[in-house]
N, C-alpha and C positions, 0 to 999 in steps of 0.2 A: 035351122041353122042359128048355133051363138053368132054373137058380131064377129068373132075373130078365129073362129074354126077355120075359113078359108086359110089362111096364113101359115096356121099347123100343118094344112094340107099341103101346101105349094111349097113350105120349109123342108119337108120330109118326102118330097116326091122323088121317085128313081130317077129321073132325069137330073145332071149337076145343075145345068142352064136353068131348069125350072125352081130348082132350090134356089140359088143364089138372086133369080128374080123375086122370088116368093120375101126372103130377106130385105132387098132392095124397096120392095113394097110398102115393106113393114117400117122400114127408117124413114123411108119420105111421108110418112102418115105422122109417125110415133112423136117428133120433134114438135108436132102442131095440137097434140091432143092435150087437155085439162088434165092436170095431177091424176083425178077420181078415173079417167080412162085411163090412163097409162098403167094403174094398178089393173083395172080391168082386163088389160091386156096380159100383165106378167100371171093373172091367177086363171087365163085362160088355158085348162087342161091341156099338157103337153107344148106348150109355146116356149118355155125355158129350157125344157127337155130339149127340143128341137134346135133352140139358138145355142145350147152348148155344144153340138155338133159342128158348129161351124168357129167356135172356139179353138177346135182343135184342128183346124185346115186353115188354109191361105186368107180367109174372111176375117179371122179372129182380132184384126184392130177396128172391123166394122161391127164385132158382136160387143166388142168393149165398150164402144161409143155407146151403145144402143144400153148397154146395161149402165153406162155413167149416168145417159139421160136418166133412165128410170130412177137412180137414186138420187137426183136432183133435189135442193129445197124446194117448197113450195111458196113462190115470191119472196125466197129469203129467207123462209123459216121452216123451223121444225113442227109439223102438224101430223095427227092420227094415220093420214093418208102417207105421208112420205113414211113414218116410221114403218108401215103395211108396206110399202115398196121395198125398202131395205130388209126386212124380212123374206120377203117373197124372193129376191134373191140367194140370201144365207140359206133356206131351205131348199133350193133348185138344186137339180145337179151343176149348175154353172159354178157354183161357189169353188167348189174342190178345185175344177179347171183353171179359175181365177187365180187360185193361190199357187199353182201350179207354173203358172205364165207371170206370177210377181216373183217367183224363184227361178225358174229356168227359160224365161220368153228368150226367144232367139236375137231379140234387139230392146237398146234402151228402151224405145218408146213402148214396146208391148209391154213391157214392166212396169211404167209407170203408169199407162191406163189401167194395169191390173191391181195395182197399189190405187189407185183412185176408186175403182169400183169397192176396194175394201175399206178406205176411208169412208165412203159411202154408207158400207153395210155396219158400219159402227155407229148409223146415227139410229139404228134399231130400236124397241122400246129397252128401257135399263133394266127388264126382269130377263130379257133374252142373252144378255149382253155377256153373261158366265159362260153360256153356251158358245159363244165365238171366243171367246178365251181359250176353251177346254177344247177347241174342234182341232183336229188333226194338224199339226205342226206349225199352230200358230203363233206359237210363244216365240219357236226358233225363227220364224218369218218375220215375226217384229225386230228382234235381235238382228238380222240380216240387213233388214230394213232400216233401220235407225243408223247402221253404222256405213250406207252406200256412198258412195262417193257423188252420186246423181242427188243434187238439192233437192229436185221434185220428190224422188222415191222417198228422202229422208224425212220431208216435209210431210208427204202422205202418212208415213208411218206415225210421224209425231200426233197428226190430226187423229189417226185410228186410237194408238193409246191413249190419248187426251181423252176422246169421247168413251173410250171403255171403262175409264176411273172415273165417269160419272156413277158408277153403280160401286156402292163401298165394298161391296163383295169381293168383284173383281180387283179394285185397289188394293185391298188387303191381300189378295192371293196374291198379286204381282208384287208387293212389299214382302210379304212372309214366305213365299213358295218359290219365285224367282229371281232369285239373285244375280245371277247373270245378265237377265234383263235390266235389272236396277242397277247395276255396274255403267250397263250402256246407256243408259238414260243421265246416269251421271257424268259421264264421260261426254256425253255429247254437247249436254249443255253447259260445262264446267271449261270446254277448248274451243267450241266454237260460239256459244250463245244463240239465242232463239232469233234475235233481231238480224245478226249478221247472217246466218246461215239459212235462215228462213224468210227473210226480209220479201223477196217478191213471191204473192200468193198468185197460183195459178188456178184457184177456183174460190169461191165464197168459203169463208173459213167457216169448219164444221163446228170449232169450238175454239176457246181461246183461253178455257179455265186450265193452267198448267200447275197451279200453284200447290198442287199434291206433291209434288217430286220439289 
């Protein structure tokens, strides 16, 4: 039996109690795993599919925490493993649900955590970032996040946008094809200022290269 198949079995059990116990067991060990093993968990067939079901229920905050942990930098650095973990989230059923939570989550905390996951996903390989920008509703979501009254959400949106623009094709697409997003970016930085609005970091910075704007 593959190393993490038991978690999939438990997280998809008929009993809600057993499903939640499976999620709890996974969370308990996950934070202690090295990055390479976290990737192995993410790549376990059916595991992220099972996690997506929790994103739609009353354990969404716990499921988001696990995705945030999966997308964390590797000792503060971008690595190939980090990029693969971000891609695993992006290509899983979880990501569309994460975007829904970022937009319509029932609490500000759920929205904030969902945006943090999106920020992590924006750490994928450069070659994949155009897919992220082009994914359903992403541009509108970036615009809404940038205009959020919650500084944590606005900060996460800035991180994600900045990371996207490490890809020249994406940066060009934003500047040439999404004028409304550009207007929001200009308004945000001209009226608030990066240091004033985002001075208190809630996570290790994924990117500080904003000079393109």
